[in-house]
C-alpha positions as CSV (number, residue, x, y, z in Angstrom):
1,F,-1.3,-12.3,13.7
2,K,-2.9,-9.3,12.0
3,V,-3.7,-9.0,8.3
4,A,-5.1,-6.0,6.3
5,N,-6.4,-6.6,2.8
6,F,-7.2,-3.7,0.5
7,S,-7.3,-2.7,-3.1
8,I,-5.7,0.1,-5.0
9,V,-6.8,1.4,-8.4
10,S,-4.4,2.6,-11.1
11,K,-4.8,3.6,-14.7
12,D,-2.9,2.0,-17.6
13,E,-1.5,3.9,-20.6
14,N,-5.0,3.9,-22.3
15,G,-6.6,5.5,-19.2
16,D,-8.4,2.3,-18.3
17,K,-8.7,1.5,-14.5
18,F,-7.4,-1.7,-13.0
19,Y,-7.4,-2.9,-9.5
20,T,-4.6,-4.5,-7.5
21,N,-5.3,-6.5,-4.3
22,C,-2.9,-5.9,-1.5
23,S,-2.2,-7.7,1.7
24,A,-0.2,-6.3,4.7
25,Y,0.8,-8.6,7.5
26,G,1.8,-8.1,11.2
27,D,2.9,-4.6,12.1
28,K,2.5,-3.4,8.5
29,S,-1.3,-4.0,8.7
30,D,-1.5,-0.8,10.7
31,I,-0.7,1.3,7.5
32,T,-4.2,1.1,6.2
33,K,-5.7,3.0,9.2
34,D,-4.2,6.2,7.7
35,F,-5.5,5.6,4.2
36,K,-8.8,6.9,2.9
37,Q,-10.5,6.2,-0.4
38,G,-9.1,8.6,-3.0
39,D,-5.7,9.1,-1.4
40,F,-2.6,8.8,-3.5
41,V,-0.4,6.1,-2.0
42,K,2.9,4.4,-3.0
43,V,3.0,0.7,-2.2
44,F,6.2,-1.5,-2.4
45,G,6.1,-5.2,-2.1
46,Q,6.2,-8.6,-3.7
47,V,3.7,-9.3,-6.6
48,R,2.2,-12.8,-6.9
49,T,0.0,-13.6,-9.9
50,S,-2.3,-16.5,-10.4
51,M,-4.7,-17.6,-13.2
52,D,-8.1,-19.1,-12.7
53,D,-9.6,-21.9,-14.9
54,D,-11.1,-19.4,-17.3
55,G,-7.7,-17.8,-17.9
56,K,-8.3,-14.6,-16.0
57,V,-5.1,-13.4,-14.3
58,Y,-5.2,-12.1,-10.7
59,S,-2.4,-10.3,-8.9
60,N,-1.8,-9.7,-5.2
61,V,0.9,-7.5,-3.7
62,R,2.4,-8.5,-0.3
63,V,3.1,-5.1,1.1
64,L,6.5,-4.5,2.5
65,S,6.2,-0.7,2.8
66,S,3.9,2.1,1.8
67,K,3.7,5.9,1.9
68,L,0.8,8.3,1.7
69,L,1.8,10.7,-1.1
70,K,-1.2,13.0,-1.1
71,A,-4.4,12.9,0.8
72,K,-7.7,13.4,-1.0
73,E,-8.3,16.4,1.4
74,Q,-5.1,18.1,0.2
75,M,-6.2,17.7,-3.4
76,K,-9.6,19.3,-2.7
77,N,-7.9,22.3,-1.1
78,Q,-5.6,22.7,-4.1
79,E,-8.6,22.6,-6.4
80,E,-10.4,25.3,-4.4
81,K,-7.4,27.6,-4.5
82,K,-7.4,27.5,-8.3
């Protein structure tokens, strides 16, 4: 039984960063081997939220599918061409 845990960073409408924890189980845990920090990815799954005793909300996505949209290396090459 394989599990891969990782986090993705997003920006809200104010431009503030927020992190979402993700978990991929079984065969889906292999998806992370193709991801590198800075890549743009699309993750689809079930969101579960919980709250600690201090009222802080945590969310975790159980990954059902994902897709690499644009690798960081591709973005560097585009910037160099400009």
